C-alpha positions in Angstrom: 2.5 -20.1 -8.0 5.4 -17.6 -7.7 6.3 -15.6 -10.7 10.1 -14.7 -11.4 11.2 -11.7 -11.2 14.3 -12.3 -13.6 14.2 -13.9 -16.9 16.1 -14.5 -19.9 14.6 -12.4 -23.1 15.0 -15.5 -25.3 14.6 -13.5 -28.3 11.7 -11.6 -26.8 11.8 -8.3 -25.3 9.8 -8.7 -22.5 10.8 -12.5 -22.2 7.2 -14.0 -22.4 4.5 -13.3 -24.5 2.9 -9.6 -24.1 -0.3 -11.0 -23.0 1.4 -13.0 -19.9 3.4 -9.7 -19.0 0.4 -7.2 -18.9 -1.6 -9.6 -16.6 0.7 -10.7 -14.9 3.6 -7.7 -14.4 2.3 -4.5 -15.9 1.8 -1.9 -12.8 2.0 -5.2 -10.0 5.5 -6.0 -9.8 9.2 -5.8 -11.4 10.9 -7.5 -13.9 14.4 -8.1 -14.9 14.7 -9.3 -18.7 18.2 -10.4 -19.4 19.1 -9.8 -22.8 15.8 -8.4 -23.6 17.5 -6.3 -26.9 20.3 -9.1 -27.5 23.5 -7.7 -28.6 22.2 -4.0 -28.0 24.4 -1.4 -29.4 23.4 2.2 -27.8 22.4 4.2 -30.7 23.9 7.4 -29.3 27.5 7.7 -27.1 28.0 10.0 -24.0 29.3 12.8 -26.2 26.8 13.0 -28.5 24.0 13.4 -25.2 26.9 15.8 -24.0 26.4 17.8 -27.4 22.3 17.6 -27.1 22.7 19.2 -23.7 24.1 22.1 -25.3 20.8 22.7 -27.0 19.0 25.6 -25.7 15.6 23.6 -26.1 16.7 20.2 -24.9 15.6 19.5 -20.8 18.7 19.0 -19.4 20.0 17.6 -15.9 23.5 17.6 -14.3 23.2 15.4 -11.0 26.7 15.3 -8.4 27.5 13.6 -5.7 29.9 14.6 -2.5 30.1 11.6 -0.9 32.3 13.1 1.4 30.0 15.7 2.4 26.9 13.5 1.8 25.9 16.5 -0.5 24.0 16.6 -3.7 23.9 18.8 -6.4 21.2 19.5 -9.6 22.1 21.8 -12.4 19.4 22.2 -15.2 21.1 23.0 -18.5 21.2 24.2 -21.4 25.3 24.1 -20.3 28.0 25.0 -22.1 30.7 23.0 -23.7 33.3 23.6 -21.1 31.2 22.8 -18.4 31.8 18.7 -19.0 35.9 20.1 -18.9 35.3 20.6 -15.5 33.9 17.4 -14.0 35.5 15.4 -12.0 36.1 12.0 -13.0 33.8 9.9 -11.2 29.6 10.4 -9.0 28.1 12.5 -12.0 25.1 11.9 -14.2 23.9 13.9 -17.1 20.2 13.4 -18.0 18.3 14.7 -20.8 14.7 14.1 -21.5 12.8 13.5 -24.8 15.8 12.1 -26.4 13.3 10.3 -28.8 12.1 13.4 -30.9 15.8 14.7 -31.1 17.4 11.5 -32.2 15.6 9.2 -35.1 17.6 6.1 -33.9 16.0 6.5 -30.2 13.0 7.2 -31.4 12.8 4.2 -33.7 13.1 1.9 -29.9 9.7 3.0 -29.5 8.0 0.5 -32.2 9.1 -1.9 -29.4 6.6 -0.7 -27.2 3.8 -0.3 -29.3 1.7 -3.1 -27.4 1.1 -0.1 -25.4 -0.9 2.4 -26.1 0.9 5.4 -27.5 -1.0 8.7 -25.3 0.5 6.4 -22.4 4.3 7.1 -23.6 6.0 9.8 -22.0 9.7 9.7 -23.7 12.9 8.2 -23.8 15.2 9.6 -21.4 18.7 9.4 -21.9 21.2 9.6 -19.0 25.2 9.2 -18.7 26.9 8.2 -15.7 29.9 8.5 -14.9 31.6 5.6 -12.6 29.7 5.9 -9.1 26.7 8.5 -10.9 23.7 8.1 -9.7 20.4 10.3 -8.8 20.0 8.9 -5.7 17.2 6.1 -4.4 13.9 7.3 -5.3 10.5 6.7 -6.5 8.6 7.3 -9.5 5.1 7.5 -9.7 5.3 6.1 -13.6 5.9 2.9 -15.1 9.6 2.5 -16.5 11.3 0.5 -18.2 15.3 0.8 -18.0 17.5 -0.6 -20.9 21.0 -0.6 -20.5 22.5 1.4 -23.6 26.7 0.8 -22.6 28.5 -0.1 -19.5 27.8 -1.5 -16.3 24.8 -0.2 -14.1 24.2 -1.6 -10.5 20.4 -1.4 -9.8 18.6 -2.2 -6.5 15.3 -2.1 -5.6 12.7 -2.3 -2.6 10.2 -4.7 -3.5 8.8 -4.9 -0.3 4.8 -4.3 0.3 5.2 -1.4 2.3 8.3 0.7 1.6 9.2 3.6 3.3 8.9 6.6 0.9 9.4 9.4 3.2 11.7 11.8 1.9 15.6 13.4 3.1 14.8 16.8 3.9 15.9 19.7 2.2 17.8 17.6 -0.5 17.6 19.2 -4.2 16.3 15.8 -5.6 13.3 13.8 -4.1 15.5 11.5 -2.5 14.1 8.5 0.1 15.2 9.0 3.7 16.2 5.2 3.6 16.4 2.6 1.5 16.6 -0.8 2.4 17.0 -3.3 -1.2 15.4 -6.3 -1.7 17.0 -7.3 -4.7 20.4 -6.7 -6.3 21.6 -6.7 -10.2 24.2 -5.6 -12.5 22.8 -4.7 -15.7 25.2 -5.1 -19.2 23.6 -3.4 -22.6 20.7 -5.3 -23.5 19.4 -6.0 -20.4 16.4 -4.2 -19.7 14.9 -3.6 -16.1 11.1 -2.9 -15.6 9.2 -1.1 -12.4 5.9 -0.4 -12.0 5.0 2.9 -10.4 6.0 3.1 -6.6 8.8 1.0 -6.2 12.3 2.2 -4.3 15.3 2.3 -6.7 18.5 2.8 -7.2 20.7 3.0 -9.6 24.9 3.6 -9.7 26.9 3.1 -12.8 30.0 0.8 -12.1 32.1 2.3 -15.4 31.0 5.1 -17.9 27.7 3.6 -18.6 24.3 4.9 -20.5 21.0 4.0 -19.6 17.3 4.4 -22.1 14.5 4.8 -19.8 11.5 4.4 -21.5 8.6 6.3 -18.9 4.7 5.9 -18.9 3.4 8.7 -16.8 -0.3 8.5 -16.6 -2.3 11.7 -15.8 -3.6 12.0 -12.2 -7.0 11.8 -10.9 -6.7 15.4 -10.3 -5.7 16.4 -13.7 -8.3 14.2 -15.7 -11.0 15.7 -13.4 -9.9 19.5 -14.2 -9.7 18.6 -18.0 -13.3 17.2 -18.4 -14.6 20.0 -16.0 -13.1 22.8 -17.5 -13.3 21.6 -21.1 -17.3 21.7 -20.1 -17.0 25.2 -18.6 -15.9 26.8 -21.5 -19.0 25.5 -23.5 -21.5 27.4 -21.1 -22.7 30.7 -22.3 -20.7 34.0 -20.4 -24.3 34.9 -19.6 -25.3 32.1 -17.7 -24.5 33.3 -14.1 -25.5 32.8 -10.7 -28.8 33.9 -9.5 -29.8 35.2 -6.2 -32.7 33.4 -4.5 -35.8 35.8 -3.0 -33.9 37.8 -0.4 -34.4 39.0 3.0 -32.2 42.1 4.6 -29.0 40.8 5.4 -28.4 40.5 9.3 -24.5 40.2 8.3 -23.1 41.4 5.3 -19.9 39.4 5.5 -21.4 36.1 6.0 -22.2 33.4 3.6 -25.8 32.4 4.6 -27.5 29.2 4.2 -30.1 30.5 1.9 -27.2 32.2 -0.6 -25.2 28.6 0.0 -27.9 27.0 -0.7 -28.4 28.6 -4.0 -25.3 28.4 -5.4 -24.8 24.5 -4.8 -28.1 24.1 -6.4 -26.5 26.4 -9.2 -23.5 24.1 -9.9 -25.5 20.9 -9.5 -27.0 22.0 -12.4 -24.0 22.7 -14.2 -22.1 19.9 -13.5 -25.2 17.6 -14.9 -24.1 18.5 -18.2 -20.3 17.1 -17.7 -19.8 14.3 -19.8 -18.8 10.9 -18.2 -19.2 8.5 -21.3 -19.5 8.3 -24.8 -18.5 10.1 -27.8 -18.5 13.8 -26.2 -15.9 12.5 -23.4 -13.7 10.9 -25.5 -13.2 13.9 -27.9 -12.4 16.1 -24.4 -10.1 13.1 -23.5 -8.4 12.6 -26.8 -7.9 16.4 -26.8 -6.3 16.6 -23.3 -4.1 13.5 -23.8 -2.8 14.9 -26.4 -1.5 17.8 -25.1 -0.7 16.2 -21.8 3.1 16.6 -21.2 4.0 17.9 -24.5 7.4 19.1 -24.7 6.6 21.7 -27.2 3.2 23.3 -28.7 2.0 23.6 -32.1 3.2 27.0 -33.4 0.2 28.1 -35.7 1.4 29.7 -39.0 1.8 33.6 -38.7 0.1 33.6 -42.2 -2.2 30.8 -43.3 -1.8 29.0 -46.2 -4.8 29.2 -48.5 -5.8 25.6 -50.7 -4.2 27.2 -53.9 -0.5 27.7 -52.1 -0.9 24.5 -50.7 -1.7 22.7 -53.8 1.0 24.5 -55.0 3.8 23.9 -52.8 2.8 20.4 -53.0 3.2 20.2 -56.8 6.6 21.9 -56.6 7.7 18.9 -54.6 6.9 19.3 -51.0 5.6 17.0 -48.6 3.3 17.6 -45.4 4.7 16.2 -42.5 3.4 15.6 -38.9 5.5 17.2 -36.7 7.2 14.6 -34.4 7.2 16.7 -31.4 3.8 16.4 -30.9 1.5 13.7 -29.4 -0.9 12.5 -32.3 -4.2 10.3 -31.2 -7.7 9.2 -33.2 -10.6 7.6 -31.7 -10.6 4.3 -34.3 -13.6 5.6 -36.1 -14.2 6.4 -39.7 -14.7 9.0 -40.0 -12.2 9.6 -37.3 -11.6 12.3 -34.8 -7.6 13.3 -34.8 -6.2 15.1 -31.7 -3.0 16.4 -31.8 -1.4 19.3 -29.3 -5.1 19.7 -27.8 -6.6 20.1 -30.7 -8.7 18.3 -33.1 -10.1 17.6 -36.8 -12.3 15.1 -38.5 -11.0 13.1 -41.3 -11.0 9.7 -42.8 -9.9 6.8 -40.6 -7.3 5.9 -43.0 -5.8 8.8 -43.2 -5.5 9.5 -39.3 -3.9 6.3 -38.9 -1.2 7.4 -41.5 -0.7 10.6 -39.6 -0.6 8.9 -36.4 2.3 6.7 -37.8 4.2 9.4 -38.9 3.6 9.3 -42.4 4.1 12.5 -45.0 1.4 13.4 -47.7 2.8 14.2 -51.5 0.7 15.7 -54.1 -0.4 12.6 -55.1 -1.8 11.5 -52.0 -3.5 14.5 -51.8 -4.7 14.1 -55.3 -6.3 11.4 -53.9 -8.1 12.5 -50.7 -11.4 14.2 -50.5 -12.1 17.7 -50.4 -13.0 17.3 -46.2 -9.7 15.6 -45.4 -8.2 18.5 -47.9 -9.6 21.3 -45.7 -8.5 19.1 -42.2 -5.0 19.0 -43.7 -4.8 22.3 -44.3 -6.6 23.2 -41.1 -3.4 21.2 -39.2 -1.0 22.5 -41.3 -1.8 26.0 -40.4 -2.4 25.2 -36.5 1.4 24.2 -36.9 0.5 20.5 -36.6 1.6 20.0 -39.9 5.1 20.9 -41.8 5.2 21.7 -45.0 8.9 21.1 -46.6 11.0 19.1 -49.1 12.3 16.0 -48.3 
């Protein structure tokens, strides 16, 4: 049975039950959902995005296209306010990463995607484009939901089985050398286009428009393997070293001899036998790694660690412990649970782990009901910089 590539939302985010989308489309084929967000009003404007791009810590880019010269220009922020006064009337795009962390209304959209594991969600990037604005025909290696926020954008995709993925030489962006569209659409506010990895696509602004891109970037096999092996290597004693087999006088001191190679190989094989490939040890390594993977910020440890009495005093004075929303919070689903954030982990009750991952704050009343072990784990997270202590 042929599956549709375009459907109406009809009151459902994906235009169908989540189970059907995950079975038939997720990481398999593109899908345009008309009015996935019916009556959608963009939570921010182009001016808001421009103001955000002035911030020192905001990851922003400006892409300009000189059509006459077929030249692309890429500029990286932060930008000066007067940069936007000098822009042409068309053919440019402003892109800002991690807007879900900067703007709570944008961040609230992530709740609509809770049918996917949170560790798979990278960020919400927002782009504003003048008429004709684009970043060129390209291909991404991650899943993305492209939600039209305001204005209109024309999207073209190549859904053929084996598209040409060769790149233009010398371009500041990873632009496709050739792009042949199999489908074209004009998206209105509330329309959403889902693209799995590897689908060539090209979006061009029809009028001043804003697009919100919910990106899901999966770690590569190379990254996962390095993470697991490096984590295991850190557990090996420093004094465990390669030892020579019985030696004979060297015929050529520059040669890596067969006997030496065999000895090195045996040493590595013995060390690799301890690399976890399943079970709690692997889960702990991956939780810590994924909680830190592509994180936009690092946890900043407190310059002076806070002791139990000082922390209790601050809580009684009205301060709250807030999970830092710039960091990724994950847990293993157990009770007690292993909770990971920013590459660190602590053990605490399952309910508390879920509350922290949901962004819940801890007040003095909550604190009084916690076990001493949970209180100590929270103090550890505070001193690591994963929890912030402040008044509402």
